[in-house]
C-alpha positions as CSV (number, residue, x, y, z in Angstrom):
1,M,40.3,59.3,66.2
2,K,41.9,58.2,63.0
3,Q,41.0,54.8,61.7
4,R,43.8,52.5,60.7
5,F,43.4,50.2,57.8
6,S,45.7,47.2,57.4
7,S,47.2,46.4,54.0
8,K,47.4,42.7,54.9
9,I,44.6,40.3,53.8
10,A,43.8,37.2,55.7
11,P,44.7,34.0,53.8
12,S,41.1,32.8,53.9
13,R,39.8,36.1,52.5
14,L,42.5,36.1,49.8
15,A,41.6,32.6,48.7
16,A,37.9,33.5,48.5
17,T,38.8,36.6,46.4
18,I,40.9,34.6,44.0
19,G,38.1,32.0,43.7
20,R,35.6,34.7,42.8
21,L,38.0,36.2,40.3
22,G,38.5,32.8,38.7
23,W,34.7,32.4,38.2
24,L,34.5,35.9,36.8
25,L,37.2,35.1,34.2
26,L,35.4,31.9,33.3
27,S,32.1,33.7,32.9
28,A,33.8,36.4,30.7
29,A,35.2,33.6,28.5
30,V,31.7,32.3,27.8
31,V,30.0,35.7,27.4
32,F,32.7,37.5,25.3
33,P,32.4,35.3,22.2
34,A,28.7,36.1,22.2
35,A,29.4,39.8,21.4
36,C,31.8,38.7,18.6
37,S,29.6,36.2,16.8
38,G,26.1,37.7,17.1
39,E,25.1,35.4,19.9
40,T,22.1,36.5,21.8
41,S,22.2,36.9,25.6
42,T,20.7,34.2,27.8
43,G,19.1,34.8,31.1
44,E,17.2,37.9,30.2
45,K,13.9,36.0,30.1
46,K,13.2,32.6,31.5
47,E,10.8,30.6,29.4
48,T,8.5,28.1,30.9
49,A,8.8,24.4,30.0
50,K,5.5,24.7,28.0
51,E,6.8,27.7,26.1
52,V,10.1,25.9,25.3
53,A,8.1,22.9,24.0
54,M,5.8,25.0,21.9
55,N,8.8,26.8,20.3
56,T,11.1,23.8,19.8
57,L,11.5,22.3,16.3
58,G,14.1,19.7,17.0
59,T,16.5,18.5,19.8
60,A,19.6,16.4,20.0
61,E,20.7,15.3,23.5
62,Q,23.7,14.0,25.5
63,I,26.5,15.0,23.1
64,R,30.1,13.9,24.1
65,L,32.8,16.0,22.6
66,D,35.7,13.6,22.9
67,E,36.6,13.5,19.2
68,P,38.0,16.4,17.0
69,R,34.9,16.2,14.8
70,L,31.4,15.2,15.6
71,S,28.2,15.5,13.5
72,V,24.8,15.3,15.2
73,R,21.6,14.9,13.3
74,L,19.0,17.5,14.3
75,P,15.5,16.3,13.5
76,V,13.4,19.3,12.5
77,A,9.6,19.2,12.7
78,T,7.9,20.0,9.4
79,T,4.3,20.5,10.7
80,G,2.8,22.4,13.6
81,P,2.8,26.0,14.7
82,A,6.5,26.2,15.3
83,A,7.2,24.8,11.8
84,E,4.9,27.4,10.3
85,R,6.7,30.2,12.2
86,L,10.1,28.8,10.9
87,R,8.7,28.8,7.4
88,Q,7.8,32.5,7.8
89,A,11.2,33.3,9.3
90,L,13.0,31.7,6.3
91,A,10.7,33.0,3.6
92,E,10.2,36.6,4.6
93,P,13.1,39.0,5.5
94,A,10.8,41.1,7.6
95,A,9.1,38.1,9.4
96,R,8.2,38.5,13.1
97,F,10.1,35.4,14.0
98,S,13.7,34.3,14.2
99,A,15.4,30.8,14.4
100,E,17.8,30.1,17.3
101,L,20.2,27.3,18.1
102,V,20.4,26.8,21.8
103,L,23.2,24.7,23.5
104,D,22.2,23.8,27.1
105,G,23.9,21.8,29.9
106,I,27.5,22.4,28.8
107,T,29.8,20.8,31.3
108,V,33.6,20.1,31.4
109,S,35.9,18.8,34.1
110,K,39.4,19.5,32.7
111,P,40.8,21.8,30.0
112,P,39.8,20.3,26.6
113,G,43.0,21.7,25.0
114,V,41.1,23.1,22.1
115,M,38.1,25.2,21.2
116,F,35.1,23.9,19.1
117,N,33.6,25.6,16.1
118,V,29.9,25.0,15.7
119,Y,28.3,24.7,12.2
120,L,24.9,23.9,10.8
121,S,25.3,21.6,7.8
122,T,23.1,19.7,5.4
123,A,23.3,15.9,5.5
124,G,24.4,13.5,2.8
125,P,26.8,14.0,-0.1
126,N,27.9,17.4,-1.3
127,S,26.9,18.8,2.1
128,R,26.9,22.6,2.6
129,R,27.5,24.2,6.0
130,Q,27.3,27.6,7.8
131,Y,29.4,28.7,10.7
132,V,27.4,29.4,13.9
133,G,29.9,30.2,16.6
134,T,32.8,29.0,18.7
135,L,32.9,27.3,22.2
136,S,35.9,28.4,24.2
137,F,37.0,27.3,27.7
138,F,39.4,30.0,28.9
139,G,39.6,29.8,32.7
140,V,39.0,26.1,33.0
141,D,42.1,24.4,34.7
142,H,43.0,21.0,36.1
143,R,41.8,22.1,39.5
144,S,38.4,23.3,38.4
145,G,36.6,19.9,38.7
146,P,33.2,19.6,37.1
147,V,32.1,23.0,35.8
148,D,28.7,24.0,34.4
149,L,29.0,26.6,31.7
150,H,26.4,29.0,30.6
151,S,24.0,28.0,27.9
152,R,24.7,29.5,24.5
153,T,22.0,30.9,22.1
154,F,22.8,31.8,18.5
155,D,20.5,33.5,16.0
156,V,20.7,31.1,13.0
157,T,18.0,32.5,10.8
158,E,20.3,33.6,8.0
159,R,22.3,30.4,8.3
160,L,19.2,28.3,7.7
161,Q,18.1,30.6,4.9
162,A,21.4,30.0,3.2
163,L,21.2,26.2,3.7
164,K,17.6,26.2,2.4
165,G,18.4,28.2,-0.7
166,K,15.6,28.0,-3.3
167,D,14.3,24.6,-2.1
168,P,10.7,24.7,-0.9
169,Q,11.6,23.0,2.4
170,L,14.6,23.0,4.7
171,P,16.8,20.0,4.0
172,E,17.9,17.6,6.7
173,I,20.1,19.4,9.2
174,Q,23.2,18.4,11.2
175,V,25.0,20.2,14.0
176,V,28.8,19.8,13.5
177,F,31.4,20.4,16.2
178,E,35.0,20.8,15.0
179,A,38.1,21.2,17.2
180,T,40.2,24.3,16.5
181,D,43.2,26.1,17.9
182,G,41.7,29.4,16.8
183,T,44.1,30.1,13.9
184,A,43.0,30.7,10.3
185,N,44.7,27.5,9.0
186,S,43.5,25.2,11.8
187,T,42.1,21.8,10.8
188,T,40.8,18.9,12.8
189,E,43.8,16.8,11.5
190,K,46.3,19.3,12.9
191,V,44.6,19.9,16.3
192,G,43.3,16.4,16.9
193,S,46.4,15.5,19.0
194,L,45.8,18.6,21.2
195,L,42.3,17.5,22.2
196,N,42.1,16.1,25.8
197,R,39.6,13.3,25.4
198,Q,39.4,12.9,29.2
199,A,38.1,16.5,29.7
200,G,34.6,15.3,30.2
201,L,33.2,17.9,27.8
202,R,29.5,17.4,27.3
203,V,26.6,19.3,25.8
204,G,23.3,18.2,27.4
205,S,21.1,19.3,24.5
206,V,21.2,21.2,21.3
207,R,17.8,22.7,20.4
208,L,16.5,24.5,17.4
209,Q,13.7,26.9,18.3
210,V,11.7,29.9,16.9
211,Q,11.1,33.1,18.8
212,G,9.1,36.2,18.2
213,K,11.2,39.3,17.5
214,P,10.8,42.2,20.0
């Protein structure tokens, strides 16, 4: 007996399929920039809370991105095992350790209208900065409601080396978020009006940590 297959899809199954596709698009939007900016993959290894604490050098928490430009001081420990591993990572090109900037707890409720470039910067006058990566929100729409995005992890060893220069110690560091429309001539002044300040965009924590190289 030949089996017959209907080409019609029940509305409930169609809605479920579309919903899954929407989440796949959102996931792709978060993961794809990682391949472009040297961002390391998250989720391959789960660290324990103790390991995270031992490897962490500084943390900034509860960051609200409702302005086109925001600078957040990142206090970095100068003593202890993690600080010594960071010193090795910045002083020796072949060191067994690398420095990582981790953005956890990223949430958004509505399209922000812009992307955000992330920089590491020195504090004070005549500040210097290094580009880290870009947060994009493709796939978030007005019907999404509160959405938890994947954490982002960036290797920032070379960025910190550049900011340190020939100084014996790493200077005071800030994490800078700047709104962008993704074009080469984008400025915060130009795109500030595009930012949806009611998007509910939050970063739960920004963490600087050291990790051993595989």
